[in-house]
C-alpha positions as MATLAB code, in Angstrom:
seq = 'SVFLTNYKGRPFMEGIFDSKPLRNTLAALTLGVLLVAAEAVPALNAALQLEPLPNTLLAPGAAQFSALSRVLASAEARGATFSHALLALCVFDLVAAHLWDRAVVRILSSTLPRRLP';
ca = [
     -27.297   19.803   -4.485;
     -25.300   22.861   -4.389;
     -28.153   25.167   -6.110;
     -30.968   23.012   -4.628;
     -29.439   23.962   -0.882;
     -28.393   27.323   -1.928;
     -31.428   28.766   -3.808;
     -33.108   30.526   -0.907;
     -36.461   31.994   -2.645;
     -38.736   34.120   -0.917;
     -39.535   36.942    0.094;
     -36.515   38.074   -2.558;
     -36.901   35.776   -5.474;
     -39.476   33.108   -6.409;
     -39.976   30.439   -4.559;
     -38.603   26.835   -6.119;
     -41.768   25.000   -6.481;
     -43.679   28.256   -7.743;
     -41.386   28.785  -10.991;
     -42.678   25.647  -13.267;
     -39.708   26.376  -15.506;
     -36.830   25.924  -12.728;
     -38.940   23.046  -10.784;
     -39.003   21.074  -14.075;
     -35.530   21.675  -15.092;
     -33.974   21.130  -11.861;
     -36.303   17.860  -12.022;
     -35.145   16.717  -15.202;
     -31.522   17.247  -14.142;
     -31.778   15.140  -11.332;
     -33.287   12.593  -13.002;
     -30.817   12.244  -16.036;
     -27.945   12.322  -13.242;
     -29.568    9.414  -11.616;
     -30.221    7.549  -14.960;
     -26.737    8.302  -16.376;
     -25.033    6.836  -12.656;
     -27.199    3.854  -12.541;
     -26.611    2.888  -16.376;
     -30.477    2.685  -16.754;
     -30.097    3.780  -20.565;
     -27.130    2.312  -22.063;
     -27.926    4.288  -25.111;
     -27.721    7.660  -23.285;
     -24.350    6.992  -21.742;
     -23.168    5.926  -25.192;
     -24.401    8.764  -26.640;
     -22.468   10.804  -24.129;
     -19.934    8.725  -24.534;
     -19.258    7.555  -20.947;
     -17.274    4.729  -20.488;
     -18.881    1.451  -18.331;
     -18.377    1.796  -14.961;
     -16.570   -1.082  -13.275;
     -18.350   -3.741  -11.767;
     -16.434   -4.050   -8.495;
     -15.944   -1.342   -6.027;
     -12.153   -2.372   -4.754;
      -9.255   -2.494   -7.480;
      -7.875   -5.913   -7.729;
      -5.229   -6.344   -4.837;
      -6.358   -3.607   -3.147;
      -5.057   -3.396    0.389;
      -8.231   -4.195    3.134;
      -6.159   -1.680    5.801;
      -8.617    1.200    5.746;
     -12.245    1.438    7.594;
     -13.525    2.316    4.094;
     -12.058   -0.416    2.294;
     -13.271   -3.047    4.787;
     -16.806   -1.210    4.443;
     -16.579   -1.577    0.734;
     -15.344   -5.254    0.596;
     -18.411   -5.994    2.887;
     -20.847   -4.283    0.336;
     -19.126   -6.029   -2.564;
     -19.716   -9.350   -0.876;
     -23.697   -8.595   -0.574;
     -23.659   -7.890   -4.031;
     -23.118   -4.029   -4.347;
     -21.579   -2.603   -7.633;
     -19.842    0.522   -8.434;
     -23.106    1.886   -9.784;
     -24.823    1.274   -6.349;
     -22.345    3.228   -4.610;
     -22.477    5.816   -6.834;
     -26.216    6.349   -6.646;
     -25.833    6.137   -2.744;
     -23.134    9.079   -3.095;
     -25.316   11.229   -4.831;
     -28.406   10.604   -2.650;
     -25.964   11.256    0.483;
     -24.516   14.400   -1.249;
     -28.044   16.090   -1.891;
     -29.251   15.180    1.930;
     -26.187   16.084    3.458;
     -25.820   19.506    1.740;
     -28.961   20.336    2.585;
     -28.956   19.098    6.675;
     -25.463   20.977    6.660;
     -27.166   24.280    4.912;
     -30.407   23.968    7.742;
     -27.976   23.658   10.947;
     -25.299   26.293    9.743;
     -28.419   28.996    9.282;
     -30.214   27.628   12.708;
     -26.620   28.267   14.334;
     -26.026   31.511   12.817;
     -29.714   32.799   12.634;
     -29.586   35.266   15.577;
     -26.835   36.880   13.315;
     -29.021   36.957    9.927;
     -31.489   39.456    9.220;
     -35.027   38.763    9.971;
     -37.453   37.540    7.014;
     -39.423   40.566    5.941;
     -43.239   40.123    6.548;
];
C-alpha cells in the first residue's frame, strides 16, 4: 500500500499503468498477499511455512471491556474468522493510505510546486 500510494509517476517518471512490468508485478504481489491471507491455497501457505490462522477473533477468556473486543465478538458471532478480519484489514490499509495521501496533497497543494505542462 505504501508503494502504490507514494508512486507519483508523471511528469518525472513513467505512470504506474504505463509500465507493464511494474503494473503486473504489483498486481501479482497484491493477489499473492490476498491469497495467502485468505488461505485460499493451503499448499502455498505450507510451501511458505506459514502457520494456519486461528478460527477465532478473540483469545479464549479475553476481556470484553474495550470497544474493539465488543466489535470483534459481534463479528465472530456472525461467523467472521480471523482470516476475514485480516483480509478486511489489508483492504482498509490500501484504501486508507490512498485517501490519506490524497487529503494531505490537497491540503498542502498550495505549498507544493505546480505540475509541469
